[in-house]
Phi, psi and omega in degrees: 000128178226132180273145183245313192204138178232135173235130172236146178220129174049043184238126177063236179274355187266107187280337183256202183259121183233146183235132177243119178265097180286338184285325177285315179299317189264019178296330185265352181090357183211132175214172191224131171259108190238147178172168179289166181299131189082000182286347174106031176295308188291334182300326177293326176286329181290323182297319179296321177293325177294320182292323177284311187248345182078012176219158174248154184290165174063200185296337180295335183283345182272341182280328176056046169235094184257347182280145174286133181291336187259003181285146181290152188296337186268357182261110182290149177281118186212146174232127180237129175230128179250130185208170175236124177233129176054033177082005177247124179264132184212167178237131178250139180226118184229145175234131175277170176279131179205168185260135179228152178296148176288146180293328180234141180076192183253167175096181179239165177226156180271125173262116188285154181295148183219154174203150181209155182223120181238128177277132178264358171212204184300131178278167176298158181297128183090357179265154179291129186287336176277001175095185185235151178228352179274135187299312184298319187288326179294311179301318176294318180295313182301312181298317174299320181289317182285331178082011178213162181273173178299324181292317182289327178295315179302327182278328189252347173251313174266088194281108176274103190297322180302322175294323184283333171299316174295323170304322180297317185262003192285165178279173184301313185300301184303311183297328180295319175305314178294322181286325177299315180302318185285313186262001168063049181270028182301321182299333182279329175287333173291326176292320174302313175299323181298315189292314179299311176299326179287323176294321182296316181292320177292327178298313178298314182302314183295316181296324176296324178297312180296322174298324174301317173301312176298320178297315181295327174297319181292318181292328176290318177292325177292322180286329178277348186066032183248164168278146178287114179286167180295324174235094181274085186264192181294322179300318175301316181291321180288330184289314178307312182298320186292308176310312183291327179291317174300319173307314183297316180297317182289325174296321181292323178293309181302322180286325184288321178296313187288325176296326177297311178299317180297321177299319179293315177298323176298316178300317177295319179296323183292323179293309185291333177293318186296311183303313178300322182299312186289332173290321178292333176291319181286328175298316186291319178300309177300324177291329184286317179301318184293321175295318183291332183284336176285332179260012185291322179298316178299324176301319177292325177294326179296323185295313184298318184294319180298318182293314177298322178298322184298316183289326184283344191292319177295324184290319180296329181293313186290322177291327171293327180288324174300318181296315180302316184293325178294324175298320182291322181292324177297317178296317184294327178292317181293323178297311179303324181292316177300319180300316179300314185293322179296319183290326173300319183292333181274009177085019186245120186257357186267038183285349178272003184295159174296166184296323177302321175291322181300314183287334174292311179304319182295325180295321181292318181291331184286328173297322186289322181290327180292324179297333181273354184299312182298323178288338178291328177288329176286332180291319179297315176300328185292315180296320180294315179295324175299316172299322182294316178302318180291325181285327176290328174294323176289327181292320182294315186293315183293320182295321177296323180289322181289330176296320177293325181289326178290319173303318180299318178300318177295332181288328181277348187292317184304312179295322171299320177293323178297318175299317183291325178296317177305314185287331179283327179293319175304316179300319181291324177296317181295324182290327173298318186279336197297316187295325175297313181295316177302320181294318177303316178301312180300321177296314181293328175300318176297309182301317176300321179293317181296321177303325175290330177286336185308314179299312184298318176297318178296318174295321175298327181293313178300319182293321185287327178296310181296324179291329175291318176303316183293322177298316179302314180296317174302313174306308179304311179301319185290328179298307187295329173292324176298315182296322183292317180295318180300316180297320179299318183290328179297316180305319183258022180296322183300313180293325179296322175291322182301323185295330179271000178288139179236147179294129178094347180269145182288144179281135183294346183261310180254355175080004181274142175276000179254137183228077186287324187218079175294142182294138177262140180293148180271182183289329183255044177294138180240122178272187183289317190297320183294323179288327174294318181295328175293320175302310182297322175301315179295318185293322182293320175300315179300315178295319180294320178298315180302313180298316173299315179306310177300318176301320176298315180302314178304311184296317181295321179296319181296322181288325180292319182298317180301310174301319180293318181286332177282328174057047175061027175271139179284164175293323176297319176295317181296316181298319179299312180298317178297316183299313180304315177294326177295320174298311179301318179295318174302313175300314182294319180296325178297316179295311186294331183288345172275358192289320180294318181299314183299317184300317179294327179288329177291316182294317179298322180292316180295320179296318174308310183299312176307312180295323177296321179298316174298322178291325179289324174299318186291325185286319174304316178299318183298321185295310177300314184294319183292317182303310180301313183292325180290320183286328181286322184286327178294329175294314178299318180299316184297321182289323186281340180299314181304317183291322181293325181288326175296317190282345188275342176065230177270003183270166184304313177204180189299315186297323181292322176295316177297321175304314183299316177297321182290326177293321178299314180302312181299319174303309178301321178295316179298326180288319181297320178295312179302315181295320176303310180305308181303315181293321179297314180295326174299319183292313183295326180297319181295318184293318184291328180298319180289328179295320182293318179302316181297316182301316180302313183299316183291327184267000175068040178247142180281331175203181180291329178300316177300321181296313180299325177292322179281346183294146178232151168287166174298330175291324184285324180294318180293327174297318184292315180296323178295325182289327176298310188295316181295321174304314177300319184289318183296317181296317178298323184283323173296323173292327175295325180293318178299334187272354177300136179302320184294344179263007184284137179078004178275119176276132184293335182279356182299141177244136177230131183276081185269333182297318178297320178291326181288316183293322178297314177298320179296313176304317184293319180295321178297321178286327179287326178290326176294318182294319181296321179295317178296323182285324179295317180301311183292326173301312185293322185290324177293316176305305188298325180291325177295314180292317176296329168298314178299320180291321177293321178290327178289319183295317180297326185291316181291321186297315182308299176307320182294317177297325173294313180298316180295321174301320177293312183297317178305314184290324181294317179304314178297327180288314178300322179274010175083027180223192180067236178281004184281096184296331185270355182051042190247124172285171176299318181295313179297321183296318179294319175291329173302315180296322179288323173305317180295321176296324174297318178300318177296313181291323181286326177309319181297316178291318184293317181295328175294313182286343178252019179053047169082007188281309190252147175216153173278140177238123177266133182244131175248023180280158182285153182283180183289154179056029174078018174288165187290148177240199177103341185239030179283140186224104181241180184240129177264118179265110180288343178290321181255347185075359186257149176266123180227156185296152184290347185287340188272353175292153178286180181294319178292319177296318176301321176296316179298318180292326175293314175300312178299317179298316180303310177300315176299326185285322183299316185298309185296314183299318186290324171290329178291316186280349188059036180283178179294157176293128192269091180276350183237134183223135177241134181242120189256106171062177183103345187289335186297346184266004188256147172272178185300317186290320175297322178289335169297321182289324174302310181300324179297315177301316178299328174297320180296320170302313178297321178297337183273010176099358182272155168256116185254126176246133180255142179241112182196156174250014182291127181291332181297324180293324179294327181288326180292322185243112185294149181286140185235331180212148178230132174252123187269141183254127169050215183249005186280351182082347178283160182209169176252122178260133178251111190243152174209000000 
């Protein structure tokens, strides 16, 4: 991976647009990011990390505030990075999510995060040539190309020295967490977890099998009726089976004997029961015959009643028919009388006239009613027309009122439209003025804020001026002290040279080997160390003076900017002007917001006026139409009324007269029909009475009363016939029983003892059932014990290999998780991490020995910790001066920096090789150089030169002044408005 160009805008402390050209900076393979503390050096590394992964490293990534607070609202926060990875050059552009002021109105709105990737040459196979714009796709593509995650990148490319110093001194657990993040050993943790879960599962299964064995033993003991012994072995099971088999044999013998006795008792009971049954049948048959003989006289009476009832049936039928005809004749007479009364009620008195006269009168009246049918329809039409005239009068009245109302509304419409148009024009003018007034309000709000800042800026300027005067005084004092010491040293230089003279050696000044009168040192002699200390003190004072001058310049600039913006306006004037502009903006906004609503009201009012005009025309037409129709219809009603008055006569109307005539015709027709029915009924009644007299003579009855006395219902006759048939059947059955051959010679007085035989048979059956139950229970118990024994043996056969398998799995799980037979107390994951740490120690040792001039080496230890804690991740230092291995915590500050830097570089090499990621051509080392002396710094620079010689570009992040003197400044990036800057030198 090689970086080419970085651009930041409104990011971190940088309010404007800054560009870093890494191609120019890294041309020599080494460059420096230099600046005061807080100048924004690390922010440039954060920008690289954000462009690649969308996050920044460390605690800064948890705050999620990446936008510069001093950036203008129109400058978007953006980071662009151009780089080459695995031969593919592309450009990344990212914007974080942040809040910005709304372009219209007040308040803020959310600017959502964005990302894009643009290929600057041929894209990788399978990638879209037009680039990517989805955040997830960009992140996935970058991680695939780099071959490492964000955490790994932060550790191997942006080397944070503070973290590696902690890593150097960390305990096993903390060191393990960092190595896990870098080397991705989650799969080994999953293996450990798989073994633990597998052991738990197999342990549950084994316990279930053991519980199954215990359950089968308990069921065996329960089936045998025994207590569970302490040692339920195979002998105990064999004993249970033997006892059960003996019980079955004894029960079989007892059951056979009881079954034989029961059979003999049942045979005796059957013989006695059959003899008693035959005696009982003979007794019952003789008793039935005696009973039937006593009932024979009643049977003869039943037969006589059936014969009389049979003769009476035809006579009763004819007599019933005559009675019905008599009822019909009486009802016909009553109907005729009711018809005569109805005709009288209608005012017609000729109801006694013959049938022919009645029909003649009905025909004449029917013709008269038919002539009135047409006039009835005209009467109905007359009523409808009268209602229509009333309706038309109402329509004419309603339409006239509605026409007046519409005319009044039309008169008010022009004035309403004029008022709405004037308000709409005013709203438009307010809308046109609003934007300018709001801009003025915003400008005045900024000036009010600047006016509030001015006293503080002036106070800061006064403080900076006083600090500068003090710094100048300290610098002049330090300079004068250094010059005085240098003068004193020059004065005592002869004595200093004399201290180095040795007998027989040449004088470095005159070349003589003899030294007769060497100069003696004076009381105020100054040596080189004192002069160097004075030089350093002067340099520090000069740096403080320069810093104070920069602070004063920045304060003066801030005050000048505020004065320029305020233009001699007082805070009170600005506040009053801002309040006035705010009030004016509010009033204009209130007017402008009604513009759209007023336009809609104008359109609606115009449409309403058109609708009212159309409605007025329609209402006027309706009034004229209703008036014409009403007048025409009134003429027709007057003409029809004369004809109807003549036709109705003395009745209410024509329909009433026609209804009266129709009623009279109907009454005459009904009377004629009723009279005809009465005469026919009387004739049929006389004929039926003659038929009844003939039937009485034939059936030999003197009158209808005798017939009714002899008559029986069909149910009664059937009951009598059933009694006669049952009597004959009972007599035949009884005589049939006595005639059976098996009852020949059986005397009814014979006695048979059946009860004693029944009791003996019941006792024998009960004994046989009890013996069978005992046998069945013994057999079931023996069978159950045999089945349970087989299942117990099968369960035991399955339990043995399961216990062996679990013992092996249990031991292996303990070993994998660093317990049991694992002497080093190292889990599988720790073992893998220990191997990786050993590789890191070897790679870091090569760097450390070079930087420490062969003194220090890393030593990896896989021994267990104290009190049996896990081991494998120990990291100590071998000191070749003493030959002792000592903890890394005993190193000094500078030595710790060297060890941390070597460890970081070694870890970067191992992680890059482990992940199979892209070749890391660019490397950043962040801070820590201030703890090194000049000689050690030279050694570190040599190591960094080796990295540069290997083709890498190394970027150093430091505020150490000596590094800036070693690497000349090439580019300066300004931070915010404070005047401080980051120098990028190469």
